[in-house]
Biopython code that builds the backbone (N, CA, C, O; Angstrom):
import numpy as np
from Bio.PDB.StructureBuilder import StructureBuilder

atoms = [
    (1, "MET", "N", (0.821, -1.193, 0.000)),
    (1, "MET", "CA", (0.000, 0.000, 0.000)),
    (1, "MET", "C", (0.867, 1.259, 0.000)),
    (1, "MET", "O", (0.530, 2.231, -0.677)),
    (2, "THR", "N", (1.977, 1.263, 0.745)),
    (2, "THR", "CA", (2.838, 2.442, 0.783)),
    (2, "THR", "C", (3.520, 2.675, -0.554)),
    (2, "THR", "O", (3.769, 3.818, -0.937)),
    (3, "GLU", "N", (3.820, 1.601, -1.261)),
    (3, "GLU", "CA", (4.430, 1.763, -2.586)),
    (3, "GLU", "C", (3.446, 2.437, -3.543)),
    (3, "GLU", "O", (3.848, 3.255, -4.370)),
    (4, "LEU", "N", (2.174, 2.101, -3.435)),
    (4, "LEU", "CA", (1.142, 2.704, -4.265)),
    (4, "LEU", "C", (0.966, 4.182, -3.918)),
    (4, "LEU", "O", (0.822, 5.012, -4.815)),
    (5, "MET", "N", (0.977, 4.520, -2.624)),
    (5, "MET", "CA", (0.873, 5.915, -2.186)),
    (5, "MET", "C", (2.083, 6.721, -2.651)),
    (5, "MET", "O", (1.935, 7.855, -3.105)),
    (6, "THR", "N", (3.266, 6.149, -2.543)),
    (6, "THR", "CA", (4.484, 6.821, -2.973)),
    (6, "THR", "C", (4.436, 7.084, -4.477)),
    (6, "THR", "O", (4.810, 8.162, -4.939)),
    (7, "SER", "N", (3.980, 6.110, -5.218)),
    (7, "SER", "CA", (3.865, 6.272, -6.670)),
    (7, "SER", "C", (2.834, 7.348, -7.011)),
    (7, "SER", "O", (3.047, 8.148, -7.922)),
    (8, "GLY", "N", (1.732, 7.366, -6.290)),
    (8, "GLY", "CA", (0.710, 8.381, -6.524)),
    (8, "GLY", "C", (1.202, 9.772, -6.199)),
    (8, "GLY", "O", (0.941, 10.708, -6.955)),
    (9, "ILE", "N", (1.914, 9.933, -5.084)),
    (9, "ILE", "CA", (2.451, 11.246, -4.706)),
    (9, "ILE", "C", (3.506, 11.698, -5.708)),
    (9, "ILE", "O", (3.577, 12.878, -6.052)),
    (10, "GLU", "N", (4.324, 10.759, -6.176)),
    (10, "GLU", "CA", (5.329, 11.095, -7.182)),
    (10, "GLU", "C", (4.669, 11.566, -8.476)),
    (10, "GLU", "O", (5.105, 12.552, -9.071)),
    (11, "LEU", "N", (3.639, 10.880, -8.906)),
    (11, "LEU", "CA", (2.913, 11.263, -10.117)),
    (11, "LEU", "C", (2.249, 12.632, -9.939)),
    (11, "LEU", "O", (2.225, 13.440, -10.867)),
    (12, "MET", "N", (1.710, 12.887, -8.739)),
    (12, "MET", "CA", (1.087, 14.178, -8.466)),
    (12, "MET", "C", (2.115, 15.295, -8.542)),
    (12, "MET", "O", (1.846, 16.345, -9.126)),
    (13, "MET", "N", (3.283, 15.084, -7.961)),
    (13, "MET", "CA", (4.324, 16.114, -7.978)),
    (13, "MET", "C", (4.828, 16.383, -9.399)),
    (13, "MET", "O", (5.061, 17.534, -9.767)),
    (14, "VAL", "N", (4.993, 15.348, -10.179)),
    (14, "VAL", "CA", (5.422, 15.525, -11.573)),
    (14, "VAL", "C", (4.359, 16.299, -12.349)),
    (14, "VAL", "O", (4.685, 17.205, -13.117)),
    (15, "GLY", "N", (3.096, 15.949, -12.154)),
    (15, "GLY", "CA", (2.013, 16.645, -12.842)),
    (15, "GLY", "C", (1.933, 18.107, -12.430)),
    (15, "GLY", "O", (1.784, 18.984, -13.282)),
    (16, "MET", "N", (2.030, 18.377, -11.140)),
    (16, "MET", "CA", (1.979, 19.759, -10.672)),
    (16, "MET", "C", (3.190, 20.549, -11.165)),
    (16, "MET", "O", (3.075, 21.733, -11.482)),
    (17, "GLY", "N", (4.341, 19.899, -11.227)),
    (17, "GLY", "CA", (5.539, 20.568, -11.740)),
    (17, "GLY", "C", (5.396, 20.924, -13.214)),
    (17, "GLY", "O", (5.791, 22.010, -13.636)),
    (18, "LEU", "N", (4.834, 20.013, -13.992)),
    (18, "LEU", "CA", (4.642, 20.288, -15.412)),
    (18, "LEU", "C", (3.636, 21.422, -15.626)),
    (18, "LEU", "O", (3.836, 22.269, -16.497)),
    (19, "VAL", "N", (2.569, 21.445, -14.846)),
    (19, "VAL", "CA", (1.585, 22.523, -14.962)),
    (19, "VAL", "C", (2.226, 23.851, -14.578)),
    (19, "VAL", "O", (2.000, 24.864, -15.240)),
    (20, "PHE", "N", (3.029, 23.851, -13.505)),
    (20, "PHE", "CA", (3.711, 25.077, -13.098)),
    (20, "PHE", "C", (4.663, 25.565, -14.191)),
    (20, "PHE", "O", (4.692, 26.758, -14.492)),
    (21, "LEU", "N", (5.431, 24.670, -14.781)),
    (21, "LEU", "CA", (6.348, 25.062, -15.856)),
    (21, "LEU", "C", (5.592, 25.605, -17.066)),
    (21, "LEU", "O", (6.011, 26.596, -17.665)),
    (22, "PHE", "N", (4.494, 24.971, -17.423)),
    (22, "PHE", "CA", (3.696, 25.448, -18.552)),
    (22, "PHE", "C", (3.164, 26.848, -18.278)),
    (22, "PHE", "O", (3.243, 27.720, -19.143)),
    (23, "LEU", "N", (2.623, 27.072, -17.082)),
    (23, "LEU", "CA", (2.079, 28.389, -16.758)),
    (23, "LEU", "C", (3.177, 29.450, -16.707)),
    (23, "LEU", "O", (2.962, 30.586, -17.129)),
    (24, "ALA", "N", (4.353, 29.086, -16.191)),
    (24, "ALA", "CA", (5.473, 30.034, -16.157)),
    (24, "ALA", "C", (5.903, 30.401, -17.581)),
    (24, "ALA", "O", (6.171, 31.567, -17.870)),
    (25, "MET", "N", (5.968, 29.400, -18.470)),
    (25, "MET", "CA", (6.324, 29.681, -19.863)),
    (25, "MET", "C", (5.251, 30.524, -20.535)),
    (25, "MET", "O", (5.571, 31.375, -21.365)),
    (26, "LEU", "N", (3.992, 30.306, -20.194)),
    (26, "LEU", "CA", (2.899, 31.092, -20.757)),
    (26, "LEU", "C", (3.005, 32.554, -20.330)),
    (26, "LEU", "O", (2.805, 33.451, -21.150)),
    (27, "VAL", "N", (3.317, 32.804, -19.060)),
    (27, "VAL", "CA", (3.484, 34.175, -18.576)),
    (27, "VAL", "C", (4.654, 34.845, -19.285)),
    (27, "VAL", "O", (4.550, 36.004, -19.686)),
    (28, "LEU", "N", (5.765, 34.132, -19.445)),
    (28, "LEU", "CA", (6.916, 34.696, -20.144)),
    (28, "LEU", "C", (6.586, 35.009, -21.607)),
    (28, "LEU", "O", (6.988, 36.051, -22.126)),
    (29, "ALA", "N", (5.866, 34.121, -22.260)),
    (29, "ALA", "CA", (5.502, 34.354, -23.662)),
    (29, "ALA", "C", (4.580, 35.560, -23.796)),
    (29, "ALA", "O", (4.730, 36.351, -24.727)),
    (30, "ILE", "N", (3.639, 35.709, -22.887)),
    (30, "ILE", "CA", (2.725, 36.853, -22.949)),
    (30, "ILE", "C", (3.484, 38.149, -22.711)),
    (30, "ILE", "O", (3.245, 39.140, -23.401)),
    (31, "ASN", "N", (4.399, 38.157, -21.742)),
    (31, "ASN", "CA", (5.198, 39.358, -21.488)),
    (31, "ASN", "C", (6.082, 39.700, -22.688)),
    (31, "ASN", "O", (6.244, 40.873, -23.023)),
    (32, "LEU", "N", (6.649, 38.687, -23.332)),
    (32, "LEU", "CA", (7.487, 38.922, -24.509)),
    (32, "LEU", "C", (6.653, 39.494, -25.657)),
    (32, "LEU", "O", (7.078, 40.444, -26.315)),
    (33, "MET", "N", (5.479, 38.928, -25.901)),
    (33, "MET", "CA", (4.625, 39.442, -26.975)),
    (33, "MET", "C", (4.163, 40.866, -26.679)),
    (33, "MET", "O", (4.071, 41.694, -27.586)),
    (34, "SER", "N", (3.876, 41.149, -25.422)),
    (34, "SER", "CA", (3.468, 42.495, -25.044)),
    (34, "SER", "C", (4.596, 43.488, -25.305)),
    (34, "SER", "O", (4.359, 44.577, -25.828)),
    (35, "ALA", "N", (5.815, 43.116, -24.945)),
    (35, "ALA", "CA", (6.955, 43.996, -25.188)),
    (35, "ALA", "C", (7.176, 44.222, -26.686)),
    (35, "ALA", "O", (7.477, 45.338, -27.108)),
    (36, "LEU", "N", (7.027, 43.170, -27.484)),
    (36, "LEU", "CA", (7.210, 43.308, -28.930)),
    (36, "LEU", "C", (6.129, 44.198, -29.544)),
    (36, "LEU", "O", (6.424, 45.030, -30.402)),
    (37, "VAL", "N", (4.900, 44.030, -29.115)),
    (37, "VAL", "CA", (3.812, 44.851, -29.662)),
    (37, "VAL", "C", (4.032, 46.311, -29.281)),
    (37, "VAL", "O", (3.875, 47.198, -30.120)),
    (38, "LEU", "N", (4.392, 46.567, -28.035)),
    (38, "LEU", "CA", (4.619, 47.951, -27.615)),
    (38, "LEU", "C", (5.808, 48.578, -28.332)),
    (38, "LEU", "O", (5.830, 49.787, -28.561)),
    (39, "ARG", "N", (6.787, 47.766, -28.684)),
    (39, "ARG", "CA", (7.978, 48.301, -29.357)),
    (39, "ARG", "C", (7.699, 48.616, -30.825)),
    (39, "ARG", "O", (8.080, 49.679, -31.315)),
    (40, "TYR", "N", (7.041, 47.705, -31.520)),
    (40, "TYR", "CA", (6.866, 47.874, -32.966)),
    (40, "TYR", "C", (5.545, 48.538, -33.359)),
    (40, "TYR", "O", (5.412, 49.006, -34.489)),
    (41, "PHE", "N", (4.575, 48.588, -32.457)),
    (41, "PHE", "CA", (3.297, 49.229, -32.730)),
    (41, "PHE", "C", (2.969, 50.171, -31.580)),
    (41, "PHE", "O", (2.167, 49.827, -30.712)),
    (42, "PRO", "N", (3.573, 51.349, -31.561)),
    (42, "PRO", "CA", (3.334, 52.269, -30.440)),
    (42, "PRO", "C", (1.875, 52.725, -30.408)),
    (42, "PRO", "O", (1.113, 52.498, -31.347)),
    (43, "ASP", "N", (1.514, 53.367, -29.315)),
    (43, "ASP", "CA", (0.136, 53.823, -29.135)),
    (43, "ASP", "C", (-0.265, 54.773, -30.251)),
    (43, "ASP", "O", (0.558, 55.514, -30.788)),
    (44, "ALA", "N", (-1.558, 54.732, -30.590)),
    (44, "ALA", "CA", (-2.110, 55.629, -31.599)),
    (44, "ALA", "C", (-2.173, 57.046, -31.025)),
    (44, "ALA", "O", (-2.168, 57.212, -29.806)),
    (45, "PRO", "N", (-2.233, 58.068, -31.883)),
    (45, "PRO", "CA", (-2.351, 59.434, -31.366)),
    (45, "PRO", "C", (-3.638, 59.581, -30.560)),
    (45, "PRO", "O", (-4.625, 58.901, -30.841)),
    (46, "PRO", "N", (-3.637, 60.459, -29.566)),
    (46, "PRO", "CA", (-4.842, 60.600, -28.740)),
    (46, "PRO", "C", (-6.026, 61.091, -29.563)),
    (46, "PRO", "O", (-5.869, 61.918, -30.462)),
    (47, "ALA", "N", (-7.197, 60.581, -29.253)),
    (47, "ALA", "CA", (-8.415, 60.936, -29.989)),
    (47, "ALA", "C", (-9.134, 62.073, -29.277)),
    (47, "ALA", "O", (-8.998, 62.256, -28.068)),
    (48, "THR", "N", (-9.893, 62.823, -30.043)),
    (48, "THR", "CA", (-10.698, 63.897, -29.467)),
    (48, "THR", "C", (-11.977, 63.303, -28.888)),
    (48, "THR", "O", (-12.183, 62.091, -28.943)),
    (49, "ALA", "N", (-12.824, 64.143, -28.342)),
    (49, "ALA", "CA", (-14.067, 63.676, -27.720)),
    (49, "ALA", "C", (-14.993, 63.017, -28.735)),
    (49, "ALA", "O", (-15.782, 62.144, -28.371)),
    (50, "ALA", "N", (-14.911, 63.419, -29.998)),
    (50, "ALA", "CA", (-15.787, 62.855, -31.022)),
    (50, "ALA", "C", (-15.272, 61.520, -31.537)),
    (50, "ALA", "O", (-15.946, 60.881, -32.345)),
    (51, "GLY", "N", (-14.087, 61.076, -31.091)),
    (51, "GLY", "CA", (-13.554, 59.790, -31.506)),
    (51, "GLY", "C", (-12.669, 59.862, -32.733)),
    (51, "GLY", "O", (-12.223, 58.825, -33.225)),
    (52, "ARG", "N", (-12.400, 61.067, -33.246)),
    (52, "ARG", "CA", (-11.525, 61.222, -34.399)),
    (52, "ARG", "C", (-10.129, 61.563, -33.907)),
    (52, "ARG", "O", (-9.992, 62.096, -32.806)),
    (53, "PRO", "N", (-9.089, 61.277, -34.678)),
    (53, "PRO", "CA", (-7.744, 61.674, -34.287)),
    (53, "PRO", "C", (-7.652, 63.188, -34.140)),
    (53, "PRO", "O", (-8.311, 63.934, -34.864)),
    (54, "ALA", "N", (-6.842, 63.625, -33.213)),
    (54, "ALA", "CA", (-6.705, 65.058, -32.950)),
    (54, "ALA", "C", (-6.100, 65.756, -34.159)),
    (54, "ALA", "O", (-5.157, 65.251, -34.768)),
    (55, "GLY", "N", (-6.642, 66.914, -34.502)),
    (55, "GLY", "CA", (-6.092, 67.726, -35.574)),
    (55, "GLY", "C", (-6.506, 67.331, -36.972)),
    (55, "GLY", "O", (-5.978, 67.887, -37.934)),
    (56, "GLY", "N", (-7.422, 66.400, -37.131)),
    (56, "GLY", "CA", (-7.786, 65.975, -38.478)),
    (56, "GLY", "C", (-9.250, 66.201, -38.771)),
    (56, "GLY", "O", (-10.097, 66.031, -37.894)),
    (57, "GLY", "N", (-9.555, 66.580, -39.990)),
    (57, "GLY", "CA", (-10.936, 66.714, -40.432)),
    (57, "GLY", "C", (-11.608, 67.990, -39.963)),
    (57, "GLY", "O", (-11.052, 68.761, -39.181)),
    (58, "LYS", "N", (-12.832, 68.192, -40.466)),
    (58, "LYS", "CA", (-13.617, 69.362, -40.108)),
    (58, "LYS", "C", (-14.480, 69.056, -38.897)),
    (58, "LYS", "O", (-14.693, 67.892, -38.556)),
    (59, "GLY", "N", (-14.980, 70.108, -38.244)),
    (59, "GLY", "CA", (-15.869, 69.939, -37.112)),
    (59, "GLY", "C", (-17.255, 69.530, -37.566)),
    (59, "GLY", "O", (-17.617, 69.705, -38.729)),
    (60, "VAL", "N", (-18.023, 68.987, -36.645)),
    (60, "VAL", "CA", (-19.390, 68.572, -36.952)),
    (60, "VAL", "C", (-20.289, 69.791, -36.831)),
    (60, "VAL", "O", (-20.155, 70.584, -35.898)),
    (61, "ASP", "N", (-21.200, 69.934, -37.774)),
    (61, "ASP", "CA", (-22.124, 71.061, -37.793)),
    (61, "ASP", "C", (-23.034, 71.020, -36.563)),
    (61, "ASP", "O", (-23.481, 69.947, -36.157)),
    (62, "ALA", "N", (-23.305, 72.171, -35.976)),
    (62, "ALA", "CA", (-24.148, 72.249, -34.786)),
    (62, "ALA", "C", (-25.562, 71.780, -35.089)),
    (62, "ALA", "O", (-26.225, 71.240, -34.203)),
    (63, "GLY", "N", (-26.044, 71.969, -36.316)),
    (63, "GLY", "CA", (-27.372, 71.497, -36.700)),
    (63, "GLY", "C", (-27.472, 69.988, -36.679)),
    (63, "GLY", "O", (-28.503, 69.432, -36.303)),
    (64, "VAL", "N", (-26.401, 69.324, -37.083)),
    (64, "VAL", "CA", (-26.385, 67.862, -37.074)),
    (64, "VAL", "C", (-26.427, 67.364, -35.637)),
    (64, "VAL", "O", (-27.150, 66.418, -35.328)),
    (65, "ILE", "N", (-25.659, 67.993, -34.761)),
    (65, "ILE", "CA", (-25.654, 67.601, -33.360)),
    (65, "ILE", "C", (-27.041, 67.805, -32.747)),
    (65, "ILE", "O", (-27.517, 66.958, -31.992)),
    (66, "ALA", "N", (-27.689, 68.927, -33.071)),
    (66, "ALA", "CA", (-29.027, 69.196, -32.543)),
    (66, "ALA", "C", (-30.032, 68.173, -33.050)),
    (66, "ALA", "O", (-30.898, 67.734, -32.293)),
    (67, "ALA", "N", (-29.932, 67.783, -34.322)),
    (67, "ALA", "CA", (-30.852, 66.797, -34.888)),
    (67, "ALA", "C", (-30.667, 65.432, -34.225)),
    (67, "ALA", "O", (-31.642, 64.739, -33.936)),
    (68, "ILE", "N", (-29.432, 65.057, -33.990)),
    (68, "ILE", "CA", (-29.159, 63.772, -33.337)),
    (68, "ILE", "C", (-29.676, 63.795, -31.903)),
    (68, "ILE", "O", (-30.278, 62.825, -31.442)),
    (69, "ALA", "N", (-29.441, 64.903, -31.196)),
    (69, "ALA", "CA", (-29.923, 65.017, -29.821)),
    (69, "ALA", "C", (-31.440, 64.959, -29.766)),
    (69, "ALA", "O", (-31.999, 64.329, -28.868)),
    (70, "ALA", "N", (-32.113, 65.599, -30.703)),
    (70, "ALA", "CA", (-33.571, 65.567, -30.731)),
    (70, "ALA", "C", (-34.083, 64.161, -31.017)),
    (70, "ALA", "O", (-35.063, 63.724, -30.414)),
    (71, "ALA", "N", (-33.437, 63.457, -31.920)),
    (71, "ALA", "CA", (-33.860, 62.096, -32.249)),
    (71, "ALA", "C", (-33.667, 61.164, -31.052)),
    (71, "ALA", "O", (-34.522, 60.322, -30.777)),
    (72, "VAL", "N", (-32.572, 61.307, -30.358)),
    (72, "VAL", "CA", (-32.328, 60.475, -29.179)),
    (72, "VAL", "C", (-33.352, 60.792, -28.095)),
    (72, "VAL", "O", (-33.882, 59.884, -27.455)),
    (73, "HIS", "N", (-33.631, 62.073, -27.887)),
    (73, "HIS", "CA", (-34.623, 62.460, -26.879)),
    (73, "HIS", "C", (-35.998, 61.904, -27.224)),
    (73, "HIS", "O", (-36.702, 61.398, -26.350)),
    (74, "GLN", "N", (-36.377, 61.994, -28.478)),
    (74, "GLN", "CA", (-37.678, 61.479, -28.903)),
    (74, "GLN", "C", (-37.743, 59.968, -28.730)),
    (74, "GLN", "O", (-38.777, 59.442, -28.320)),
    (75, "TYR", "N", (-36.669, 59.268, -29.031)),
    (75, "TYR", "CA", (-36.638, 57.811, -28.875)),
    (75, "TYR", "C", (-36.762, 57.409, -27.405)),
    (75, "TYR", "O", (-37.463, 56.452, -27.075)),
    (76, "ARG", "N", (-36.085, 58.135, -26.536)),
    (76, "ARG", "CA", (-36.098, 57.773, -25.117)),
    (76, "ARG", "C", (-37.414, 58.130, -24.420)),
    (76, "ARG", "O", (-37.759, 57.510, -23.414)),
    (77, "THR", "N", (-38.148, 59.107, -24.930)),
    (77, "THR", "CA", (-39.383, 59.527, -24.247)),
    (77, "THR", "C", (-40.632, 58.910, -24.852)),
    (77, "THR", "O", (-41.725, 59.168, -24.348)),
    (78, "ARG", "N", (-40.532, 58.126, -25.887)),
    (78, "ARG", "CA", (-41.732, 57.534, -26.487)),
    (78, "ARG", "C", (-42.261, 56.417, -25.584)),
    (78, "ARG", "O", (-41.483, 55.752, -24.899)),
    (79, "PRO", "N", (-43.577, 56.210, -25.580)),
    (79, "PRO", "CA", (-44.148, 55.154, -24.732)),
    (79, "PRO", "C", (-43.763, 53.768, -25.255)),
    (79, "PRO", "O", (-43.583, 53.563, -26.455)),
    (80, "LYS", "N", (-43.648, 52.861, -24.353)),
    (80, "LYS", "CA", (-43.191, 51.518, -24.752)),
    (80, "LYS", "C", (-44.317, 50.578, -24.892)),
    (80, "LYS", "O", (-44.109, 49.410, -25.220)),
]
sb = StructureBuilder()
sb.init_structure("model")
sb.init_model(0)
sb.init_chain("A")
sb.init_seg("    ")
for serial, (resi, resn, name, xyz) in enumerate(atoms, 1):
    if name == "N":
        sb.init_residue(resn, " ", resi, " ")
    sb.init_atom(name, np.array(xyz, "f"), 0.0, 1.0, " ", f" {name:<3s}", serial, name[0])
structure = sb.get_structure()
C-alpha cells in the first residue's frame, strides 16, 4: 500500500511541476509578446471627444448635433 501511495504522490508532484512550468512559460511568452507589440506598434495618437484623431478633419455642424440630440430624446421619451 505504501508503494502505491508513494507512486501516486510522485505522479502528483510531476504533474503539478509540469503545470507550473507550462504556466510560467505562458506568462513569459505573454510578457514577450506584449513587449514586442509595444515596441513595434506604439500607441495611436490621442483621440478627441468625437472619436476622431486630434487635428484631423472638419468639425461637426451644430445642426447635425441638434438633430441627433432631438432624435435620441424622442426615442427615449416615447411610450413603450
